C-alpha positions as a Markdown table, in Angstrom:
| # | Residue | x | y | z |
|---|---|---|---|---|
| 1 | Met | -163.8 | 15.0 | 20.0 |
| 2 | Leu | -161.8 | 16.9 | 22.5 |
| 3 | Asp | -158.2 | 16.2 | 23.0 |
| 4 | Cys | -154.9 | 17.3 | 24.2 |
| 5 | Gly | -152.9 | 17.1 | 21.2 |
| 6 | Lys | -150.3 | 14.2 | 20.5 |
| 7 | Pro | -149.7 | 11.8 | 23.0 |
| 8 | Val | -145.8 | 11.8 | 24.5 |
| 9 | Thr | -144.1 | 8.9 | 26.9 |
| 10 | Ser | -141.5 | 11.6 | 28.2 |
| 11 | Ser | -141.5 | 15.3 | 28.2 |
| 12 | Val | -138.9 | 17.8 | 29.6 |
| 13 | Val | -139.9 | 18.0 | 32.9 |
| 14 | Asp | -139.3 | 14.1 | 33.5 |
| 15 | Ser | -135.4 | 14.9 | 35.2 |
| 16 | Leu | -137.0 | 16.9 | 37.5 |
| 17 | Pro | -136.6 | 15.4 | 41.2 |
| 18 | Ser | -140.4 | 16.0 | 42.2 |
| 19 | Ile | -141.3 | 14.0 | 39.0 |
| 20 | Ile | -138.6 | 11.1 | 39.2 |
| 21 | Asn | -139.8 | 11.0 | 43.0 |
| 22 | Arg | -143.5 | 10.8 | 42.4 |
| 23 | His | -143.9 | 7.5 | 43.5 |
| 24 | Ser | -142.8 | 8.0 | 47.2 |
| 25 | Tyr | -145.5 | 10.6 | 47.7 |
| 26 | Pro | -149.1 | 9.9 | 49.4 |
| 27 | His | -151.7 | 9.4 | 47.3 |
| 28 | Val | -154.2 | 12.7 | 48.1 |
| 29 | Pro | -157.5 | 12.2 | 46.2 |
| 30 | Glu | -158.2 | 15.4 | 43.8 |
| 31 | Pro | -161.9 | 16.6 | 43.9 |
| 32 | Glu | -163.9 | 16.3 | 41.2 |
| 33 | Val | -162.7 | 19.1 | 38.6 |
| 34 | Ala | -165.9 | 19.0 | 36.6 |
| 35 | Val | -167.5 | 20.5 | 39.6 |
| 36 | Ile | -165.8 | 23.8 | 38.9 |
| 37 | Phe | -167.5 | 24.1 | 35.6 |
| 38 | Arg | -171.1 | 23.7 | 36.7 |
| 39 | Thr | -173.5 | 26.4 | 36.2 |
| 40 | Lys | -175.2 | 28.7 | 39.1 |
| 41 | Gly | -178.0 | 26.7 | 40.4 |
| 42 | Ser | -177.1 | 23.5 | 38.8 |
| 43 | Thr | -175.9 | 19.9 | 40.5 |
| 44 | Glu | -174.8 | 18.8 | 37.1 |
| 45 | Val | -172.2 | 19.5 | 34.5 |
| 46 | Asp | -173.4 | 19.8 | 30.8 |
| 47 | Met | -170.3 | 18.4 | 29.1 |
| 48 | Asn | -171.6 | 19.3 | 25.8 |
| 49 | Gln | -171.1 | 23.3 | 27.0 |
| 50 | Leu | -168.0 | 22.3 | 28.7 |
| 51 | Glu | -166.2 | 21.0 | 25.7 |
| 52 | Met | -167.3 | 24.2 | 23.6 |
| 53 | Gln | -166.0 | 26.5 | 26.4 |
| 54 | Leu | -162.3 | 24.5 | 26.1 |
| 55 | Arg | -162.4 | 24.4 | 22.5 |
| 56 | Ala | -163.2 | 28.4 | 22.1 |
| 57 | Ala | -160.4 | 28.6 | 25.3 |
| 58 | Lys | -157.8 | 26.6 | 23.1 |
| 59 | Lys | -158.7 | 28.9 | 20.1 |
| 60 | Glu | -158.3 | 32.2 | 21.8 |
| 61 | Val | -154.9 | 30.9 | 23.6 |
| 62 | Leu | -153.6 | 29.9 | 20.0 |
| 63 | Arg | -154.8 | 33.2 | 18.3 |
| 64 | Phe | -152.9 | 35.4 | 21.5 |
| 65 | Tyr | -149.6 | 33.2 | 20.9 |
| 66 | Phe | -149.7 | 33.3 | 17.2 |
| 67 | Val | -150.6 | 37.2 | 17.3 |
| 68 | Asp | -147.4 | 37.6 | 19.8 |
| 69 | Ile | -145.0 | 35.6 | 17.6 |
| 70 | Leu | -146.5 | 37.7 | 14.4 |
| 71 | Glu | -145.6 | 41.4 | 16.2 |
| 72 | Arg | -142.2 | 40.4 | 17.3 |
């Protein structure tokens, strides 16, 4: 199962004015994000393939991050 990590109730950006006042902004519907991940010529999103790609991307980012730290 894909997850985003440990859940939190607050973050370091909660004190920013734009975050504090987010309730006052007009609601704007967002496009279906999954559409970005469609393969060419397809109208559907393969969620299994999407999950594998996200896991691979997460591994790559972590690998890059730790290599950068070790080289310092």
